C-alpha positions as a Markdown table, in Angstrom:
| # | Residue | x | y | z |
|---|---|---|---|---|
| 1 | Unk | -83.0 | 119.7 | 71.0 |
| 2 | Unk | -80.6 | 117.3 | 72.5 |
| 3 | Unk | -81.6 | 113.8 | 73.1 |
| 4 | Unk | -81.8 | 112.0 | 76.6 |
| 5 | Unk | -78.9 | 110.2 | 75.9 |
| 6 | Unk | -77.0 | 113.2 | 75.2 |
| 7 | Unk | -78.2 | 114.9 | 78.3 |
| 8 | Unk | -77.3 | 111.9 | 80.5 |
| 9 | Unk | -73.8 | 112.0 | 78.9 |
| 10 | Unk | -73.5 | 115.7 | 79.6 |
| 11 | Unk | -74.7 | 115.1 | 83.2 |
| 12 | Unk | -71.9 | 112.7 | 83.7 |
| 13 | Unk | -69.4 | 114.9 | 82.3 |
| 14 | Unk | -70.6 | 117.7 | 85.0 |
| 15 | Unk | -70.9 | 115.2 | 87.8 |
| 16 | Unk | -67.3 | 113.9 | 87.1 |
| 17 | Unk | -65.9 | 117.4 | 86.8 |
| 18 | Unk | -67.6 | 118.3 | 90.2 |
| 19 | Unk | -66.2 | 115.5 | 92.0 |
| 20 | Unk | -62.8 | 116.3 | 90.8 |
| 21 | Unk | -63.0 | 119.9 | 91.8 |
| 22 | Unk | -64.1 | 119.0 | 95.2 |
| 23 | Unk | -61.6 | 116.3 | 95.6 |
| 24 | Unk | -58.9 | 118.9 | 94.6 |
| 25 | Unk | -60.0 | 121.3 | 97.1 |
| 26 | Unk | -60.0 | 118.5 | 99.8 |
| 27 | Unk | -56.5 | 117.1 | 98.9 |
| 28 | Unk | -54.7 | 120.7 | 99.0 |
| 29 | Unk | -57.0 | 122.1 | 101.9 |
| 30 | Unk | -58.5 | 124.7 | 99.9 |
| 31 | Unk | -55.2 | 125.6 | 98.6 |
| 32 | Unk | -53.8 | 126.3 | 102.2 |
| 33 | Unk | -56.3 | 129.1 | 102.7 |
| 34 | Unk | -57.9 | 127.5 | 105.8 |
| 35 | Unk | -55.0 | 129.0 | 107.8 |
| 36 | Unk | -55.7 | 132.1 | 109.7 |
| 37 | Unk | -53.0 | 134.1 | 108.7 |
| 38 | Unk | -49.8 | 134.2 | 106.2 |
| 39 | Unk | -47.7 | 133.3 | 109.2 |
| 40 | Unk | -49.7 | 130.1 | 110.0 |
| 41 | Unk | -49.2 | 128.8 | 106.4 |
| 42 | Unk | -45.4 | 129.7 | 106.2 |
| 43 | Unk | -45.0 | 128.3 | 109.7 |
| 44 | Unk | -43.4 | 131.5 | 110.7 |
| 45 | Unk | -44.2 | 133.4 | 114.1 |
| 46 | Unk | -43.2 | 136.7 | 112.9 |
| 47 | Unk | -42.0 | 138.6 | 109.7 |
| 48 | Unk | -39.7 | 141.0 | 111.5 |
| 49 | Unk | -36.4 | 139.0 | 110.9 |
| 50 | Unk | -37.2 | 137.9 | 107.2 |
| 51 | Unk | -36.0 | 139.8 | 104.2 |
| 52 | Unk | -38.6 | 141.6 | 102.4 |
| 53 | Unk | -37.8 | 139.7 | 99.3 |
| 54 | Unk | -38.7 | 136.6 | 101.1 |
| 55 | Unk | -41.9 | 138.1 | 102.1 |
| 56 | Unk | -42.8 | 139.2 | 98.9 |
| 57 | Unk | -42.4 | 135.6 | 97.6 |
| 58 | Unk | -44.7 | 134.4 | 100.1 |
| 59 | Unk | -47.3 | 137.0 | 99.4 |
| 60 | Unk | -47.1 | 136.3 | 95.8 |
| 61 | Unk | -47.8 | 132.5 | 96.3 |
| 62 | Unk | -50.8 | 133.3 | 98.6 |
| 63 | Unk | -52.3 | 135.8 | 96.2 |
| 64 | Unk | -52.0 | 132.9 | 93.6 |
| 65 | Unk | -53.6 | 130.6 | 96.0 |
| 66 | Unk | -56.5 | 132.9 | 96.5 |
| 67 | Unk | -57.0 | 133.1 | 92.7 |
| 68 | Unk | -56.9 | 129.5 | 92.1 |
| 69 | Unk | -59.5 | 129.1 | 94.9 |
| 70 | Unk | -61.7 | 131.5 | 93.6 |
| 71 | Unk | -61.5 | 130.2 | 90.2 |
| 72 | Unk | -62.1 | 126.6 | 91.3 |
| 73 | Unk | -65.3 | 128.0 | 93.5 |
| 74 | Unk | -66.6 | 129.7 | 90.2 |
| 75 | Unk | -66.4 | 126.6 | 88.1 |
| 76 | Unk | -68.2 | 124.7 | 91.0 |
| 77 | Unk | -70.9 | 127.1 | 91.0 |
| 78 | Unk | -71.3 | 126.8 | 87.0 |
| 79 | Unk | -71.5 | 123.1 | 87.4 |
| 80 | Unk | -74.2 | 123.7 | 90.2 |
| 81 | Unk | -76.0 | 126.1 | 87.7 |
| 82 | Unk | -76.0 | 123.6 | 84.9 |
| 83 | Unk | -77.1 | 120.8 | 87.0 |
| 84 | Unk | -80.2 | 122.8 | 88.5 |
| 85 | Unk | -81.0 | 123.7 | 84.9 |
| 86 | Unk | -81.2 | 120.1 | 83.9 |
| 87 | Unk | -83.3 | 119.5 | 86.7 |
| 88 | Unk | -85.6 | 122.2 | 85.8 |
| 89 | Unk | -85.7 | 120.9 | 82.2 |
| 90 | Unk | -84.3 | 124.2 | 80.7 |
| 91 | Unk | -80.6 | 122.9 | 80.2 |
| 92 | Unk | -79.8 | 123.2 | 76.5 |
| 93 | Unk | -81.9 | 126.3 | 75.7 |
| 94 | Unk | -80.4 | 130.2 | 75.4 |
| 95 | Unk | -81.4 | 132.3 | 78.5 |
| 96 | Unk | -81.5 | 135.1 | 76.3 |
| 97 | Unk | -83.3 | 134.0 | 73.2 |
| 98 | Unk | -84.6 | 130.6 | 74.0 |
| 99 | Unk | -83.3 | 128.8 | 71.1 |
| 100 | Unk | -81.7 | 125.3 | 71.3 |
| 101 | Unk | -78.0 | 125.3 | 71.9 |
| 102 | Unk | -76.2 | 122.8 | 69.6 |
| 103 | Unk | -74.9 | 119.6 | 71.3 |
| 104 | Unk | -71.4 | 120.3 | 69.9 |
| 105 | Unk | -71.2 | 123.5 | 72.2 |
| 106 | Unk | -72.5 | 121.9 | 75.0 |
| 107 | Unk | -70.2 | 119.1 | 74.5 |
| 108 | Unk | -67.3 | 121.7 | 74.3 |
| 109 | Unk | -68.6 | 123.8 | 77.3 |
| 110 | Unk | -71.0 | 121.9 | 79.4 |
| 111 | Unk | -71.6 | 124.7 | 81.8 |
| 112 | Unk | -72.9 | 127.1 | 79.2 |
| 113 | Unk | -76.5 | 128.3 | 79.3 |
| 114 | Unk | -76.1 | 130.6 | 76.5 |
| 115 | Unk | -75.9 | 130.0 | 72.8 |
| 116 | Unk | -72.8 | 131.2 | 70.6 |
| 117 | Unk | -74.6 | 134.4 | 69.4 |
| 118 | Unk | -75.4 | 135.4 | 72.9 |
| 119 | Unk | -72.5 | 134.3 | 75.0 |
| 120 | Unk | -71.7 | 136.8 | 77.7 |
| 121 | Unk | -68.0 | 137.1 | 76.4 |
| 122 | Unk | -68.1 | 138.1 | 73.0 |
| 123 | Unk | -65.2 | 140.1 | 72.7 |
| 124 | Unk | -61.5 | 139.1 | 72.9 |
| 125 | Unk | -59.5 | 141.6 | 74.9 |
| 126 | Unk | -56.5 | 143.1 | 73.4 |
| 127 | Unk | -55.4 | 145.2 | 76.5 |
| 128 | Unk | -51.8 | 144.7 | 77.4 |
| 129 | Unk | -50.3 | 145.6 | 80.8 |
| 130 | Unk | -49.7 | 149.1 | 81.3 |
| 131 | Unk | -45.9 | 148.4 | 82.0 |
| 132 | Unk | -45.4 | 147.2 | 78.6 |
| 133 | Unk | -45.5 | 150.9 | 77.4 |
| 134 | Unk | -42.2 | 151.3 | 79.2 |
| 135 | Unk | -40.3 | 148.1 | 78.2 |
| 136 | Unk | -37.6 | 148.6 | 75.6 |
| 137 | Unk | -35.0 | 146.2 | 74.3 |
| 138 | Unk | -31.9 | 146.5 | 76.7 |
| 139 | Unk | -29.3 | 146.3 | 74.2 |
| 140 | Unk | -30.4 | 148.0 | 71.0 |
| 141 | Unk | -32.2 | 146.2 | 68.1 |
| 142 | Unk | -32.3 | 142.3 | 67.3 |
| 143 | Unk | -31.4 | 143.0 | 63.5 |
| 144 | Unk | -29.1 | 144.7 | 61.6 |
| 145 | Unk | -28.5 | 148.1 | 63.3 |
| 146 | Unk | -29.8 | 151.2 | 61.6 |
| 147 | Unk | -29.7 | 153.7 | 64.4 |
| 148 | Unk | -25.9 | 154.1 | 64.1 |
| 149 | Unk | -25.5 | 152.9 | 67.6 |
| 150 | Unk | -22.1 | 151.8 | 68.8 |
| 151 | Unk | -22.8 | 150.1 | 71.8 |
| 152 | Unk | -22.5 | 146.3 | 72.3 |
| 153 | Unk | -25.9 | 145.0 | 71.5 |
| 154 | Unk | -27.9 | 142.0 | 70.6 |
| 155 | Unk | -26.8 | 141.8 | 67.0 |
| 156 | Unk | -23.1 | 141.9 | 68.2 |
| 157 | Unk | -23.9 | 139.0 | 70.5 |
| 158 | Unk | -25.1 | 137.1 | 67.4 |
| 159 | Unk | -22.2 | 138.0 | 65.5 |
| 160 | Unk | -19.9 | 136.7 | 68.2 |
| 161 | Unk | -21.8 | 133.5 | 68.3 |
| 162 | Unk | -22.2 | 133.0 | 64.3 |
| 163 | Unk | -18.3 | 133.4 | 64.1 |
| 164 | Unk | -18.0 | 129.8 | 65.2 |
| 165 | Unk | -20.1 | 128.6 | 62.5 |
| 166 | Unk | -23.6 | 127.9 | 61.4 |
| 167 | Unk | -25.7 | 125.5 | 59.2 |
| 168 | Unk | -25.1 | 127.9 | 56.3 |
| 169 | Unk | -22.3 | 127.4 | 53.9 |
| 170 | Unk | -20.8 | 129.7 | 51.1 |
| 171 | Unk | -23.0 | 128.0 | 48.6 |
| 172 | Unk | -26.1 | 129.5 | 50.4 |
| 173 | Unk | -25.2 | 133.0 | 49.9 |
| 174 | Unk | -25.3 | 135.3 | 46.6 |
| 175 | Unk | -21.9 | 136.3 | 44.9 |
| 176 | Unk | -18.7 | 134.7 | 45.4 |
| 177 | Unk | -17.8 | 133.5 | 49.0 |
| 178 | Unk | -14.5 | 132.3 | 49.4 |
| 179 | Unk | -14.2 | 131.9 | 53.2 |
| 180 | Unk | -16.6 | 130.6 | 56.0 |
| 181 | Unk | -15.4 | 133.8 | 57.7 |
| 182 | Unk | -17.4 | 135.8 | 55.3 |
| 183 | Unk | -20.7 | 134.0 | 55.8 |
| 184 | Unk | -21.9 | 135.8 | 58.9 |
| 185 | Unk | -23.7 | 139.1 | 59.0 |
| 186 | Unk | -21.8 | 142.0 | 58.5 |
| 187 | Unk | -18.6 | 140.1 | 58.5 |
| 188 | Unk | -16.5 | 142.9 | 57.3 |
| 189 | Unk | -17.6 | 145.3 | 60.3 |
| 190 | Unk | -14.9 | 146.9 | 62.6 |
| 191 | Unk | -14.5 | 145.2 | 65.9 |
| 192 | Unk | -13.2 | 147.4 | 68.7 |
| 193 | Unk | -13.3 | 150.6 | 66.6 |
| 194 | Unk | -15.7 | 152.8 | 64.4 |
| 195 | Unk | -13.6 | 154.0 | 61.5 |
| 196 | Unk | -10.7 | 152.3 | 59.8 |
| 197 | Unk | -8.2 | 155.3 | 60.7 |
| 198 | Unk | -8.6 | 154.7 | 64.4 |
| 199 | Unk | -6.1 | 151.6 | 63.9 |
| 200 | Unk | -3.2 | 153.7 | 62.9 |
| 201 | Unk | -3.8 | 157.4 | 64.1 |
| 202 | Unk | -3.4 | 158.5 | 67.7 |
| 203 | Unk | -3.5 | 161.8 | 69.7 |
| 204 | Unk | -2.3 | 162.9 | 73.1 |
| 205 | Unk | -4.3 | 163.2 | 76.4 |
| 206 | Unk | -6.0 | 166.3 | 75.1 |
| 207 | Unk | -6.9 | 165.3 | 71.6 |
| 208 | Unk | -3.9 | 167.1 | 69.9 |
| 209 | Unk | -0.4 | 166.1 | 68.5 |
| 210 | Unk | -1.9 | 163.9 | 65.9 |
| 211 | Unk | 0.4 | 161.0 | 64.9 |
| 212 | Unk | 0.0 | 158.7 | 62.1 |
| 213 | Unk | 1.5 | 155.1 | 62.9 |
| 214 | Unk | 2.7 | 153.2 | 59.7 |
| 215 | Unk | 0.9 | 149.9 | 59.4 |
| 216 | Unk | -0.7 | 147.5 | 56.9 |
| 217 | Unk | -4.1 | 149.1 | 57.7 |
| 218 | Unk | -2.6 | 152.4 | 57.1 |
| 219 | Unk | -1.4 | 151.3 | 53.6 |
| 220 | Unk | -4.7 | 149.7 | 52.9 |
| 221 | Unk | -6.5 | 152.8 | 53.9 |
| 222 | Unk | -4.5 | 154.9 | 51.7 |
| 223 | Unk | -4.6 | 152.6 | 48.8 |
| 224 | Unk | -8.5 | 152.7 | 49.0 |
| 225 | Unk | -8.7 | 156.3 | 49.0 |
| 226 | Unk | -6.1 | 156.8 | 46.0 |
| 227 | Unk | -8.5 | 154.2 | 44.1 |
| 228 | Unk | -11.4 | 156.3 | 44.7 |
| 229 | Unk | -9.7 | 159.6 | 44.0 |
| 230 | Unk | -11.0 | 161.0 | 47.3 |
| 231 | Unk | -9.2 | 162.2 | 50.3 |
| 232 | Unk | -11.7 | 160.8 | 53.0 |
| 233 | Unk | -13.9 | 157.8 | 53.4 |
| 234 | Unk | -17.0 | 160.1 | 53.6 |
| 235 | Unk | -16.3 | 161.9 | 50.1 |
| 236 | Unk | -14.1 | 164.9 | 48.9 |
| 237 | Unk | -13.6 | 167.8 | 50.8 |
| 238 | Unk | -15.0 | 171.2 | 49.3 |
| 239 | Unk | -12.1 | 173.5 | 47.9 |
| 240 | Unk | -12.2 | 175.8 | 50.7 |
| 241 | Unk | -11.6 | 173.0 | 53.4 |
| 242 | Unk | -8.8 | 171.2 | 51.5 |
| 243 | Unk | -6.0 | 173.5 | 52.7 |
| 244 | Unk | -7.0 | 173.2 | 56.3 |
| 245 | Unk | -7.7 | 169.7 | 56.2 |
| 246 | Unk | -4.2 | 169.2 | 54.9 |
| 247 | Unk | -2.5 | 171.2 | 57.5 |
């Protein structure tokens, strides 16, 4: 059971909070809700010539003021109920079980009339807005791409920024790193094309007349195939396809 000193301390807290809330409502004119209409609060005579986007902003602010006003009135009502309970000498006892409410709980929530075990709000809501079911990342994943997507995404954005340097150095990586250009993720990833041979192979407008343009990239590509003893980067071809592939 709380002492008279503790009771007076809690009463002073409630009265101070009540005065602050009443002054807040007075200073902001009840969140501007004493006006008769939305037009009065915005100073507009008509909404006819206003852009719908502008009116939507005004309506949003109006709805926010209504919510804040209702929240403040609820706080005042809870304070009034707690003060009445003090006058009736029932303050500090749970309305459900009748047991004493600890001073620590009353000090944290002076308006409470319930003990911790019988508080009306026992559950924490885990519900999320229904709109989140349709929200997706606009440009792919935020980590290494595993879906095979080729569009410019968040990972590519980070790579472009990372090329200008980070706090990491070659000594922060496993293996032998000889250049800072090799310290960002997937540094050897092709930029502007998918397969290596796209650098030196071209076709006509209709995808025919395949032409190979000699270049350094072509030489490196051929050399890598020779070292592996394969005809393509995705593995050797079956015997019945080699002739057709060569042709």
